C-alpha positions as a printed Julia matrix, in Angstrom:
302×3 Matrix{Float64}:
 -26.25    5.71    2.94
 -27.8     2.59    1.34
 -28.06    3.36   -1.61
 -26.88    5.74   -4.2
 -27.62    7.34   -7.1
 -24.01    7.27   -9.22
 -23.43    8.69  -13.01
 -21.02    8.92  -15.78
 -20.24   11.66  -18.66
 -19.23    9.44  -21.37
 -18.13   12.92  -22.91
 -14.97   13.9   -25.4
 -12.75   16.19  -23.52
 -10.41   17.9   -26.48
  -6.62   18.06  -25.95
  -5.11   21.34  -24.72
  -9.14   22.74  -24.36
  -8.59   23.92  -20.99
 -11.27   25.95  -20.49
 -14.16   24.44  -23.34
 -13.17   21.46  -21.22
 -14.45   22.97  -17.59
 -16.98   23.73  -19.74
 -18.16   20.62  -20.61
 -17.01   19.74  -17.52
 -20.31   21.82  -15.9
 -22.55   21.35  -18.07
 -22.39   17.94  -17.32
 -22.34   17.46  -13.72
 -25.42   20.13  -14.45
 -26.69   16.65  -16.33
 -26.11   14.21  -14.19
 -27.43   16.33  -11.29
 -30.76   16.75  -13.13
 -30.81   12.86  -12.65
 -30.45   12.98   -8.97
 -26.67   11.71   -9.35
 -25.63   12.14   -5.67
 -21.8    10.19   -7.57
 -20.74   12.31  -11.01
 -17.61   10.25  -12.59
 -16.09   12.21  -15.46
 -13.26   11.06  -17.27
  -9.46   10.44  -17.11
  -7.66   13.69  -17.86
 -11.17   15.56  -18.13
  -9.46   19.01  -17.51
  -7.06   18.68  -20.68
  -7.36   15.67  -23.37
  -4.93   13.06  -23.43
  -2.67   12.52  -26.34
   0.22   15.21  -26.04
   2.82   15.29  -28.45
   5.34   16.35  -26.15
   6.29   16.83  -22.7
   6.02   20.89  -23.03
   2.64   20.33  -23.85
   1.27   18.25  -21.05
   3.07   19.82  -18.37
   1.5    23.79  -19.82
  -1.81   21.62  -19.66
  -1.52   20.59  -15.77
  -2.4    22.09  -13.13
  -2.16   21.76   -8.89
  -5.01   20.38   -6.87
  -6.1    23.54   -6.14
  -6.54   24.46   -9.65
  -9.15   25.73  -11.6
 -10.24   22.1   -12.65
 -10.8    20.88   -9.58
 -12.19   24.41   -7.9
 -14.75   24.23  -10.49
 -15.86   20.68   -9.62
 -15.95   21.13   -6.33
 -18.41   24.43   -6.81
 -20.76   21.63   -9.09
 -20.17   19.43   -5.95
 -21.57   22.55   -3.15
 -24.03   23.69   -6.01
 -25.71   20.32   -5.91
 -24.55   18.22   -3.18
 -22.71   15.24   -4.78
 -19.35   13.51   -5.06
 -17.2    13.87   -7.88
 -14.79   12.08   -9.08
 -12.64   13.18  -12.4
  -8.99   12.92  -14.0
  -6.64   15.87  -14.44
  -3.19   16.31  -15.53
  -1.96   17.39  -11.74
   1.05   19.33  -11.89
   2.86   18.8    -7.61
   4.98   20.95   -5.94
   8.19   19.3    -6.63
   7.36   19.94  -10.51
   6.42   16.33  -11.52
   3.36   15.65  -13.62
   0.83   12.68  -12.47
  -2.51   11.77  -13.75
  -4.82   11.54  -11.42
  -7.97   11.79  -10.17
  -9.58   13.87   -7.47
 -12.49   13.43   -5.04
 -14.57   16.2    -4.53
 -17.4    16.62   -2.01
 -19.91   19.69   -1.26
 -17.36   20.93    1.71
 -14.36   20.6    -1.07
 -12.11   18.15   -2.13
 -11.5    15.26   -0.47
  -9.28   13.28   -1.87
  -6.51   12.93   -4.92
  -4.94    9.39   -6.57
  -2.6     9.75   -8.57
  -2.57    6.25  -10.9
  -0.27    4.0   -10.3
  -0.62    2.08  -13.76
   1.04    3.98  -16.55
  -0.49    3.07  -20.29
   1.76    3.39  -23.23
   3.44    7.04  -24.24
   1.74    8.16  -20.23
   5.39    6.31  -19.22
   7.22    9.71  -21.3
   4.88   12.77  -19.34
   3.39   11.35  -16.15
   5.08    9.63  -12.92
   3.31    6.72  -11.66
   1.98    7.24   -8.5
   3.54    6.09   -5.27
   0.2     5.64   -3.61
  -2.06    2.53   -3.1
  -5.2     3.45   -4.98
  -7.43    4.69   -1.82
 -11.16    4.15   -0.74
 -12.29    7.66    0.26
 -14.97    8.03    3.05
 -17.66    9.99    0.8
 -21.03   10.91    1.93
 -22.03    9.61   -0.22
 -20.79    5.62    0.77
 -17.58    4.31    0.91
 -15.6     5.23   -3.17
 -13.34    2.94   -4.46
 -10.22    4.64   -6.82
  -8.75    3.41  -10.02
  -7.94    5.28  -13.28
  -7.93    3.04  -16.62
  -5.67    0.46  -17.27
  -5.1     0.13  -13.22
  -8.21   -2.14  -13.74
  -6.19   -4.84  -15.74
  -4.63   -5.3   -11.98
  -6.85   -7.57   -9.8
  -4.58   -7.09   -7.34
  -5.16   -3.06   -7.12
  -9.65   -3.83   -7.13
  -8.88   -6.64   -4.61
  -7.34   -4.19   -2.33
  -9.9    -1.59   -2.77
 -12.64   -3.99   -2.27
 -10.96   -5.59    0.95
 -10.78   -2.31    1.88
 -14.26   -1.46    2.36
 -15.42    0.29   -0.88
 -18.75   -0.17   -1.58
 -17.91    0.83   -5.7
 -14.94    1.11   -7.37
 -15.0     4.27  -10.43
 -12.69    4.36  -12.84
 -12.1     7.56  -15.1
 -10.81    6.14  -18.19
  -9.55    6.78  -21.86
  -9.42    2.88  -23.42
  -7.93    3.73  -26.48
  -9.88    1.28  -29.1
  -8.86   -2.26  -29.96
  -9.94   -4.39  -32.63
 -12.76   -7.25  -31.6
 -15.09   -9.42  -33.41
 -18.56   -8.42  -34.8
 -20.98   -8.5   -31.91
 -18.76   -8.14  -28.88
 -18.94   -5.35  -26.79
 -15.66   -4.24  -25.4
 -13.4    -6.42  -23.46
 -13.42   -3.55  -21.17
 -16.94   -3.66  -20.29
 -15.86   -8.1   -19.58
 -13.43   -6.72  -17.56
 -15.41   -4.44  -15.1
 -18.08   -7.09  -15.18
 -15.35   -9.49  -13.7
 -14.42   -7.09  -11.32
 -17.49   -6.54  -10.35
 -18.21  -10.35   -9.73
 -15.16  -11.69   -7.96
 -15.39   -9.21   -6.02
 -19.43   -7.96   -5.11
 -18.95   -4.68   -5.3
 -20.51   -1.87   -8.05
 -18.28   -1.26  -10.4
 -18.58    2.6   -12.31
 -16.31    2.94  -15.48
 -16.81    6.61  -17.32
 -15.17    6.21  -20.62
 -14.21    9.35  -22.76
 -16.54    9.11  -25.69
 -15.79    7.05  -28.55
 -16.39    8.41  -32.81
 -14.1    11.1   -32.39
 -10.29   10.56  -32.49
  -8.29   12.64  -30.62
  -4.88   13.03  -32.92
  -5.24    9.65  -34.76
  -6.37    8.23  -31.3
  -9.86    5.92  -31.95
 -11.33    5.72  -28.37
 -13.95    2.72  -27.47
 -16.5     4.25  -25.42
 -17.12    1.22  -22.73
 -18.57    3.61  -19.61
 -20.43    0.86  -17.58
 -22.24    0.85  -14.02
 -22.12   -3.32  -13.43
 -23.68   -3.96  -10.36
 -21.72   -7.09   -7.76
 -23.2    -9.99   -9.16
 -21.18   -8.54  -12.31
 -24.37   -7.96  -14.46
 -24.73   -3.92  -16.13
 -26.92   -1.53  -14.62
 -26.54    0.85  -17.45
 -24.64    1.42  -20.7
 -22.95    0.72  -22.67
 -23.51    4.59  -24.39
 -25.49    3.54  -27.59
 -22.93    3.48  -30.57
 -20.54    4.07  -27.82
 -20.6     8.02  -28.58
 -21.38   10.9   -26.05
 -24.08   10.09  -23.57
 -24.61    9.65  -19.73
 -25.57    6.82  -17.86
 -26.63    6.41  -14.39
 -27.9     3.35  -11.89
 -29.37    3.2    -8.64
 -27.22    1.52   -6.55
 -27.89   -0.83   -3.4
 -24.79   -0.82   -1.29
 -26.1    -3.29    0.79
 -25.44   -5.93   -2.25
 -21.86   -4.87   -2.06
 -21.53   -4.98    1.82
 -22.65   -8.52    1.67
 -19.96  -10.76    0.43
 -21.88  -14.5     0.96
 -22.11  -16.22   -2.17
 -25.01  -18.32    0.07
 -25.11  -20.64    2.73
 -21.22  -21.9     2.8
 -19.01  -19.53    0.55
 -18.35  -16.07    1.11
 -15.67  -13.21   -1.3
 -13.07  -12.81    1.64
 -13.84  -15.52    4.04
 -12.65  -18.26    1.36
  -9.72  -16.42    0.49
  -6.44  -18.07    1.23
  -3.7   -15.37    0.9
  -0.77  -17.72    2.68
  -0.98  -19.93   -0.84
  -1.34  -16.7    -3.14
   2.48  -15.05   -2.24
   4.94  -15.16   -4.88
   7.84  -15.8    -2.54
   5.79  -19.38   -1.3
   8.3   -21.78   -1.76
   8.6   -24.17   -4.66
   6.49  -27.63   -4.62
   8.94  -30.57   -3.1
   9.54  -32.88   -5.93
   9.25  -35.76   -3.58
   5.41  -34.95   -3.12
   4.9   -36.23   -6.96
   6.0   -39.38   -7.76
   7.03  -40.4   -11.35
   5.04  -42.69  -13.64
   7.9   -45.34  -13.15
   6.96  -45.07   -9.05
   3.76  -45.35  -10.25
   4.18  -48.25  -12.43
   2.48  -46.27  -15.2
   4.27  -46.78  -18.75
   2.11  -43.89  -21.01
   3.28  -43.46  -24.88
   2.89  -39.9   -25.21
   0.43  -40.43  -27.62
  -1.75  -42.36  -25.56
  -5.88  -41.24  -25.06
  -6.21  -43.26  -21.88
  -7.95  -41.08  -18.82
């Protein structure tokens, strides 16, 4: 499939309200289907809300990957012929809790990704995911999956692009940070930069801003970005509740060329990027005295 409509539902799940969050997800999945979206993205921890006050509360909101939340999403995916990516608090077979994202399609659960990079108090409740972020084969293209803070690590998103992702989807709950008046959230700029340097579509589905959860305010930085780094959709008006969608031409992500002489993948020099590379050889760097220079610290000469 060369072109797919992708949609993001920027909504405010409520902490601890699993039943209400399920009903909200069902409603927005239907709304995204009405826009003929074939990939629907829901926020991080859509099932449970985010700001837990104890490990016990987080555990009470968690469920296995075959639990009611993912089952509900699978029903929506089957009913509307779409792929749904959304966040949920996962209770694993060994009792560990993960901040996870499920990918479900018309035939049921396809994959579960457990968030690699945990933010702030998430570390009190969740275990970091032990596996790399996946690129998932779906009826609607190859979907790279990251969750919120993962977007801040270019090693992860580059890996998804190199693994063939047509689009990187990012369920998120982005806490609000101060920014200069008139500026967009830096998280949108980060999504744009990620798309641009990897020549891949990026769809961030943040939770809605404006309504705090237990004193935490939210950014509402949902956006869909094209492989040139420009906004195809977003942000939502006033960063509040809303739906974004855009037609995404995968051909633009599958060609990594920047003109005739440059290519995002072909120009990589991985042999020079290793953190284990040897230090520079001091003998290669002549001192100023060896070069016959005698420049004072305040010199302005070029």
